[in-house]
N, CA and C of each residue as an Amber inpcrd file, in Angstrom:
protein
   195
   2.8540000  -0.0820000  18.1520000   3.6240000   0.4980000  17.0810000
   4.6240000   1.4900000  17.6740000   5.8150000   1.4830000  17.1780000
   6.8510000   2.3740000  17.6720000   6.5870000   3.8080000  17.2140000
   6.8070000   4.7340000  18.0870000   6.6320000   6.1540000  17.7650000
   7.8580000   6.6400000  17.0080000   7.6320000   7.3870000  15.9400000
   8.7400000   7.9000000  15.1470000   9.0210000   9.3410000  15.5260000
  10.1730000   9.8110000  15.1130000  10.6170000  11.1680000  15.4150000
   9.7470000  12.1930000  14.7000000   9.4270000  13.2680000  15.4060000
   8.6670000  14.3690000  14.8180000   9.6470000  15.4570000  14.4160000
   9.4680000  15.9900000  13.2100000  10.3420000  17.0690000  12.7590000
   9.9450000  17.5430000  11.3740000  10.7810000  18.3750000  10.8260000
  10.5400000  18.9010000   9.4860000  11.0040000  17.8850000   8.4540000
  10.4180000  17.9600000   7.2680000  10.7810000  17.0460000   6.1850000
  11.0800000  17.8550000   4.9310000  11.9030000  17.2690000   4.0620000
  12.2460000  17.8970000   2.7960000  11.9540000  16.9370000   1.6550000
  11.5660000  17.5040000   0.5050000  11.3670000  16.7380000  -0.7190000
  12.1650000  17.4410000  -1.8060000  13.1470000  16.7350000  -2.3520000
  14.0460000  17.3110000  -3.3580000  14.6660000  18.6210000  -2.8970000
  15.0450000  18.6750000  -1.6230000  15.7170000  19.8470000  -1.0810000
  14.8000000  20.9960000  -0.6980000  13.4980000  20.8250000  -0.8440000
  12.5390000  21.8780000  -0.4890000  11.7530000  21.4470000   0.7430000
  11.4720000  22.3870000   1.6570000  10.7220000  22.0170000   2.8570000
   9.3040000  21.5740000   2.5100000   8.8570000  20.5220000   3.1730000
   7.5090000  20.0060000   2.9780000   6.5750000  20.7040000   3.9520000
   5.4270000  21.1600000   3.4330000   4.3500000  21.6650000   4.2840000
   3.1050000  20.8590000   3.9460000   2.2650000  20.6380000   4.9290000
   1.0750000  19.8250000   4.7460000   0.1600000  20.4480000   3.6940000
  -0.3060000  19.6230000   2.7710000  -1.2000000  20.0880000   1.7140000
  -2.5830000  20.4630000   2.2420000  -2.9340000  19.9850000   3.4250000
  -4.2590000  20.2430000   3.9900000  -4.2450000  21.4590000   4.9130000
  -3.3230000  21.4670000   5.8840000  -3.3670000  22.5130000   6.9100000
  -2.1600000  23.4480000   6.9120000  -1.1210000  23.1560000   6.1270000
   0.0470000  24.0270000   6.0500000   1.0610000  23.8420000   7.1630000
   0.8460000  22.8810000   8.0520000   1.7750000  22.6210000   9.1640000
   3.0920000  22.0690000   8.6150000   4.1860000  22.2160000   9.3690000
   5.4880000  21.7710000   8.8640000   6.1810000  20.7370000   9.7490000
   5.4290000  20.0730000  10.6350000   5.9980000  19.0370000  11.5000000
   5.3680000  17.6980000  11.1370000   6.2240000  16.6940000  10.9390000
   5.7570000  15.3960000  10.4530000   6.3760000  14.2560000  11.2340000
   5.6520000  13.1320000  11.2780000   6.1960000  11.8560000  11.7320000
   6.5290000  11.0650000  10.4840000   7.6930000  10.4420000  10.4410000
   8.1170000   9.6540000   9.2870000   7.7620000   8.1950000   9.5280000
   7.2640000   7.5190000   8.4860000   6.9860000   6.0890000   8.5940000
   6.9620000   5.4650000   7.2090000   6.9420000   4.1510000   7.1810000
   6.8480000   3.4090000   5.9320000   5.4310000   2.8430000   5.8360000
   4.8310000   2.9460000   4.6550000   3.4700000   2.4550000   4.4450000
   3.4580000   1.4780000   3.2780000   2.4910000   0.5800000   3.2880000
   2.3660000  -0.3970000   2.2150000   1.3680000   0.1080000   1.1830000
   1.7270000   0.0000000  -0.0880000   0.8650000   0.4470000  -1.1780000
   0.1040000  -0.7630000  -1.7160000  -1.0620000  -1.0330000  -1.1230000
  -1.8420000  -2.2100000  -1.4940000  -2.5080000  -2.0440000  -2.8570000
  -2.5920000  -3.1490000  -3.5810000  -3.3150000  -3.1820000  -4.8500000
  -4.4830000  -4.1380000  -4.7100000  -5.5540000  -3.8690000  -5.4450000
  -6.7450000  -4.7090000  -5.3120000  -6.4870000  -6.1470000  -5.7660000
  -5.6680000  -6.3310000  -6.7990000  -5.3890000  -7.6830000  -7.3040000
  -4.6900000  -8.5560000  -6.2820000  -3.6210000  -8.0410000  -5.6840000
  -2.8900000  -8.8400000  -4.7010000  -3.6870000  -8.9930000  -3.4060000
  -4.4860000  -7.9810000  -3.0530000  -5.3410000  -8.1000000  -1.8680000
  -6.3880000  -9.1830000  -2.0830000  -6.9530000  -9.2560000  -3.2750000
  -7.9590000 -10.2840000  -3.5900000  -7.3770000 -11.6760000  -3.4230000
  -6.0940000 -11.8370000  -3.7660000  -5.4240000 -13.1350000  -3.6700000
  -4.7670000 -13.3630000  -2.3040000  -5.0010000 -12.4570000  -1.3470000
  -4.3760000 -12.5140000  -0.0210000  -2.8500000 -12.5100000  -0.0990000
  -2.3140000 -11.7360000  -1.0240000  -0.8650000 -11.6240000  -1.1960000
  -0.4030000 -10.1900000  -0.9520000  -0.9910000  -9.5150000   0.0240000
  -0.6480000  -8.1160000   0.3020000   0.8340000  -7.9180000   0.5870000
   1.4750000  -8.9230000   1.1430000   2.8890000  -8.8030000   1.4890000
   3.7700000  -8.6140000   0.2520000   3.2540000  -8.9100000  -0.9390000
   4.0320000  -8.7200000  -2.1630000   3.9990000  -7.2820000  -2.6790000
   3.1040000  -6.4500000  -2.1370000   3.0010000  -5.0610000  -2.5790000
   4.2270000  -4.2600000  -2.1700000   4.5130000  -3.2270000  -2.9390000
   5.6420000  -2.3420000  -2.6300000   5.3100000  -1.4620000  -1.4360000
   6.3350000  -0.9070000  -0.8250000   6.1230000   0.0280000   0.2680000
   6.5990000   1.4120000  -0.1740000   6.1710000   2.4230000   0.5640000
   6.5360000   3.8000000   0.2620000   6.8780000   4.5050000   1.5610000
   7.6080000   5.5860000   1.4560000   7.8750000   6.4230000   2.6190000
   6.7100000   7.3870000   2.7680000   6.3920000   7.7070000   4.0130000
   5.2800000   8.6160000   4.2680000   5.6750000   9.6250000   5.3360000
   5.1200000  10.8080000   5.1900000   5.2440000  11.8550000   6.1970000
   3.8280000  12.1450000   6.6880000   3.5870000  11.9020000   7.9690000
   2.2580000  12.0920000   8.5450000   2.2450000  13.4160000   9.2890000
   1.3470000  14.3080000   8.8730000   1.2570000  15.6230000   9.4990000
   0.9370000  15.4710000  10.9800000   1.7070000  16.1260000  11.8180000
   1.5270000  16.0460000  13.2680000   0.2800000  16.8050000  13.7130000
  -0.1940000  17.7450000  12.9050000  -1.3500000  18.5520000  13.3000000
  -2.6780000  17.9340000  12.8630000  -2.8070000  17.5720000  11.5730000
  -4.1060000  17.0820000  11.0850000  -4.1070000  15.5950000  10.7410000
  -2.9370000  14.9560000  10.6580000  -2.8640000  13.5340000  10.4010000
  -2.8640000  13.1440000   8.9310000  -2.8640000  14.1290000   8.0190000
  -2.8420000  13.7990000   6.5950000  -1.5510000  13.0600000   6.2650000
  -1.6620000  11.9990000   5.4470000  -0.5060000  11.1740000   5.0970000
  -0.0230000  11.5470000   3.6910000   1.2060000  12.0320000   3.6090000
   1.8460000  12.3480000   2.3330000   2.7260000  11.1490000   1.9730000
   2.4460000  10.4910000   0.8320000   3.1790000   9.2850000   0.4500000
   4.1530000   9.5770000  -0.6820000   5.3120000   8.9260000  -0.6180000
   6.3580000   9.0850000  -1.6300000   6.8730000   7.7260000  -2.0270000
   6.6950000   7.3620000  -3.2920000   7.1350000   6.0510000  -3.7850000
   8.6350000   6.0610000  -4.0500000
């Protein structure tokens, strides 16, 4: 997997801080929002994706649809 840039993130013009540890450095990535129905049918590729900010300190994933 390719490593993404680490840095600060903003949400609606406000700085993002980790909800768990309060850290302000994140890796940006795209994540898939799986649903049980499509997973049951082996159609996970049809699920929508979301942007995510992964805390560089504790690893908590903040997802944004």
